[in-house]
C-alpha positions in Angstrom: 0.0 0.0 0.0 1.5 3.3 -1.0 1.8 6.3 1.4 -1.2 8.2 0.0 -3.5 5.2 0.3 -2.3 4.7 3.9 -3.0 8.4 4.7 -6.5 8.1 3.1 -7.2 4.9 5.1 -6.2 6.6 8.3 -8.4 9.6 7.5 -11.4 7.3 6.9 -10.7 5.9 10.4 -10.2 9.4 11.9 -13.4 10.8 10.6 -15.3 8.2 12.8 -13.7 9.7 15.9 -14.1 13.4 15.3 -14.9 15.3 18.6 -18.1 16.7 17.1 -20.4 15.6 14.3 -19.8 17.7 11.2 -22.6 19.7 9.7 -24.5 18.6 6.7 -22.3 20.6 4.2 -19.2 19.0 5.7 -20.8 15.5 5.6 -21.7 16.0 1.9 -18.1 17.1 1.1 -16.7 14.1 2.9 -19.1 11.8 1.1 -18.3 13.3 -2.3 -14.6 13.2 -1.9 -14.7 9.6 -0.5 -16.9 8.4 -3.4 -14.7 10.2 -6.0 -11.6 8.7 -4.5 -13.0 5.2 -4.3 -15.5 4.9 -7.2 -14.5 7.7 -9.7 -17.0 9.9 -11.4 -20.7 9.7 -10.4 -22.8 7.1 -12.2 -26.5 6.3 -12.2 -29.5 8.5 -12.6 -30.0 11.5 -10.4 -32.6 10.6 -7.7 -36.0 12.2 -7.8 -37.2 15.2 -5.8 -38.7 13.0 -3.1 -35.4 11.5 -2.3 -33.8 14.7 -0.9 -30.8 13.1 0.9 -29.9 10.8 -2.0 -30.3 13.7 -4.4 -28.0 15.9 -2.3 -25.4 13.2 -2.1 -25.6 12.6 -5.8 -25.2 16.3 -6.6 -22.3 16.7 -4.2 -20.5 13.7 -5.8 -21.4 15.0 -9.3 -19.7 18.3 -8.5 -16.4 16.3 -8.2 -16.7 14.9 -11.7 -13.3 14.8 -13.4 -11.3 15.0 -10.2 -8.5 12.5 -10.3 -8.5 9.7 -7.7 -5.3 10.8 -6.1 -6.5 14.4 -6.0 -9.7 13.3 -4.3 -7.8 11.3 -1.8 -5.5 14.2 -0.9 -8.5 16.5 -0.6 -10.3 14.0 1.7 -7.2 13.7 3.9 -6.8 17.5 4.1 -10.5 18.0 4.8 -10.5 15.5 7.7 -7.4 17.1 9.1 -9.1 20.5 9.0 -12.2 19.0 10.7 -10.0 17.5 13.4 -8.3 20.9 14.0 -11.7 22.5 14.4 -11.5 24.6 11.2 
């Protein structure tokens, strides 16, 4: 496992032990970066209006379209570090 993958794995563990639950915008950002890093560009149809949470997640992930896997991993690691620091 390379160094970036190790840092990413550690960040995914660290996010579970944050001192406070992040707000909805932060959670969507974490979700989008994680999905982009692990699954690549968004796929599947956009959920309907009645599925507000699924639609918000889809839209957040779609906003990362084209972001390289490594770039998404670095952004995720940095974002978790900022959340841990209370930024």
